[in-house]
N, C-alpha and C positions, 0 to 999 in steps of 0.2 A: 363506448364498451365498458370501458373501466371505473371512468370517473363514474356511474349509472350502478355498476353493481354492486351487490350488498354483499354475496354466498361467496366464500374463501372459497371451496371448490373450489367457482367460476372464474372471479379475479387470480386464483394463480395456473387455471390451464390458457388463459388470457395471459398472461406472461409471458407462460411458457413458449405462447406461440409468438410473439412480441420479440421476444432475444431471441428466437431461430429466427425472425426473421432479420435482427442486427447481424444474426451473426454469418447468416447469407450473406449480407451486403458486403462485411468482411473478409468473405472466403475469396468473394467472387469478381469484387475491387483489389486495382490497384496500388500498395503501398506505398508505390517510387514516385514522385512528381515525375520524376526525365520521363516514366514511359508516356508515348503518346496519347492512346485512349487507355478509360479504364475498357475494365473486359465487359460492363456488364451496361447494353443503349441508350437507361436512359439518365438525361441529366437534369431533369424536370428540379427542382427547386422545392426541397421536402416541406409538408405544408406546417409544421410548425420543428426551431431550432431545439440541442438539447435545454439551455439552459428556459426558455419556455414550455417544455417539458418539466421543465425542475419549479417551474416560478405556479405552474398551471392545474400538474394531479401528483397527491400527497404522495400515490409510488416508487415517483424517483426522488435519488437526492443530491446535494451537495456533492462533487467530484470533493472523493479526504483529500486533502492540501497536499499529501504525497505523489497522490499520479504527478503532481505539473511537471515531476521531474524525469518522470518516465513519460508522459506522453509526447510525442513528437510536434519538435517544432516545424511547419511547413516543408516535413521529409514526408508527406501523405498527400493524396488526391484529398476533395475537397467531402467525395461521395463518403469516402474509405474513413477519415475523420471525424465526418456528422456522425456514422453509424460507431466506431468506439467509442464515442466520449457519448452517444446513446446507452450503446449498454453501459456502459461504465457508470452512469449514474444509473440505470436499471439497478446494477449490480451493487452501491453504495445507496439504495432506497429500503425502505421500512421493510416492506413486501414481497420479495419474488425470494421460493423458499431456497433455496441456494439450487441443495444437493440435486435439487430436478434437471437445474441444465450443466450439471458440470458434465455427462456423460456429450452431450452438445462440443462442448469447452473443448475435447479433441482434437476438434476437428481445428482445431487455435494453434499453430505454433507458436512454442516458449524461445524460441531461436532471434525474434521482433522482440527489442522493448517493449511496445505496445500488447503484444502478445502477451510477454512474460508479466504484462500489471491487469491482464484481465484473469489469468492463472492462481496470480498472486490476491487478486481478490476475493477472486471466490475461497480460496484457503484463510486466508484469514476474517473472513463471513464463518467458515466454519467451525471458528476457533484452535484454526493451526497456527500461532503464533511463533512456535520455536523451530518450527520447519520455513516458516517464512520470515523470521529471521535471519538463520543460514544461508534461506537463499539467495535476498539479498544484501545481505554481504559479497555471498561469493559472487553476483550479478551486475550491484549496483549500489556500492555501498555510500552515497551519496546520501540518498534516500533516507537513509535508515535512522538518522536522529527527527526527521519530519514523522517520518510511520509511528517511529516510537512516543513523540510528544501527540499523535493521536489515539495510537492502535490502544497504550499502554499503560492504562489512566485507570484507576479507582483497583481494581480484583484487580488485573491487568498488572498493576504498576510495582508487583514485586518480581515481574519477568527483566525489567530492569536490571538488578544487580545479579536476580536467578539466571538470565539467560543471555543477554546481553554486551554484559559485562565480563563475564567471563571468558567471550567472543572475541569479543576485543582485544581483550590480554594476551589472548592465544594467538588470533592476529598477529598483531603488532607487534608480537616477539616475534616471528619469522617472518618481517618486513620490518623490522622498522624507521624505513625509510619510506614507508606509506604515508602520504600527511593527508591522505583525507580517510584513512582510518586512525591515524593519531587524531584528531580533531573532532571527533565519534563515539572514541576513548575519552578525550578533556571534558568532555559536553556530555556524557551519559554518568563522569567523577563529582561531576559539580547538584546532577539529581541524585545521585545515590547517598552524596554527602549531606544535602534537604531531603532527604525522607527514611533516611537510616539513623542509628547509634550511634555514640565514639565507639563501644562494643564489639555493635557488626559490621560499622563500618573497617573496621580493624581484622576480625577473622572474614570476610572479604576480599582483602589481598588476597595475590598470590605471594604463593612462599619465597618464588624467585622475583618477590621484584623491588626497585630498587626502595627506595624510603625514601629518600628528598622527593622522587617523583610523585610520592600522593601524601608523603605530609601536609601540606599546603591545605586539599580536601580533607585531612582528617582533622585541621584550624578551625575549619571555617563548619567544620559538625560537630566538633564542638563547642563555638562559639554560643554556634544557634542552641545546641544544647543551656548550656550557662542561662540565652538568654530567655525563656521557654523555664 
């Protein structure tokens, strides 16, 4: 029916129902592989896998690269994992009106990484990038560069230096021994140096920053400017 219908209202109603089914499966199956049985009685193999749907139905989209960091690896039952991937794919697709499923998402806790990934997907699709960056840095900072590389492009590129860079400077100042945050800061500075002018780069530097730390990136920025 999804493939055959061309009316937007019908498509949205069908997508809403499909999303509801996936959320039901996520709430009614166990995410713990150590539990003997899922709470759902069915163990039938699904007619189509998430990959099948991505390849055959335009309403499903390939999973965003940063989701691979948040998705559990062999820590959920097969039924749970399949429902998770399908819902993520639907949220990554071009068709679903994400706002319509936000009330349904309240049934899913953010305490697990997979639940957090779904809420983050919804927030990102709704353009809530500032809050998403903060939440990701709080919860799973190792995914922040993959997130930024995918989401902060084109008109959102400025968020690399308007939001991500200040956040990382503040957080590394508070946790100077955090290798994950330091690595993210270095990669962010590389991007900022490539996308801004030397004057803009200088204005972005924190007042209490160590000049020697930022100097290599400023030099890269200046050299790029000269070559251009």
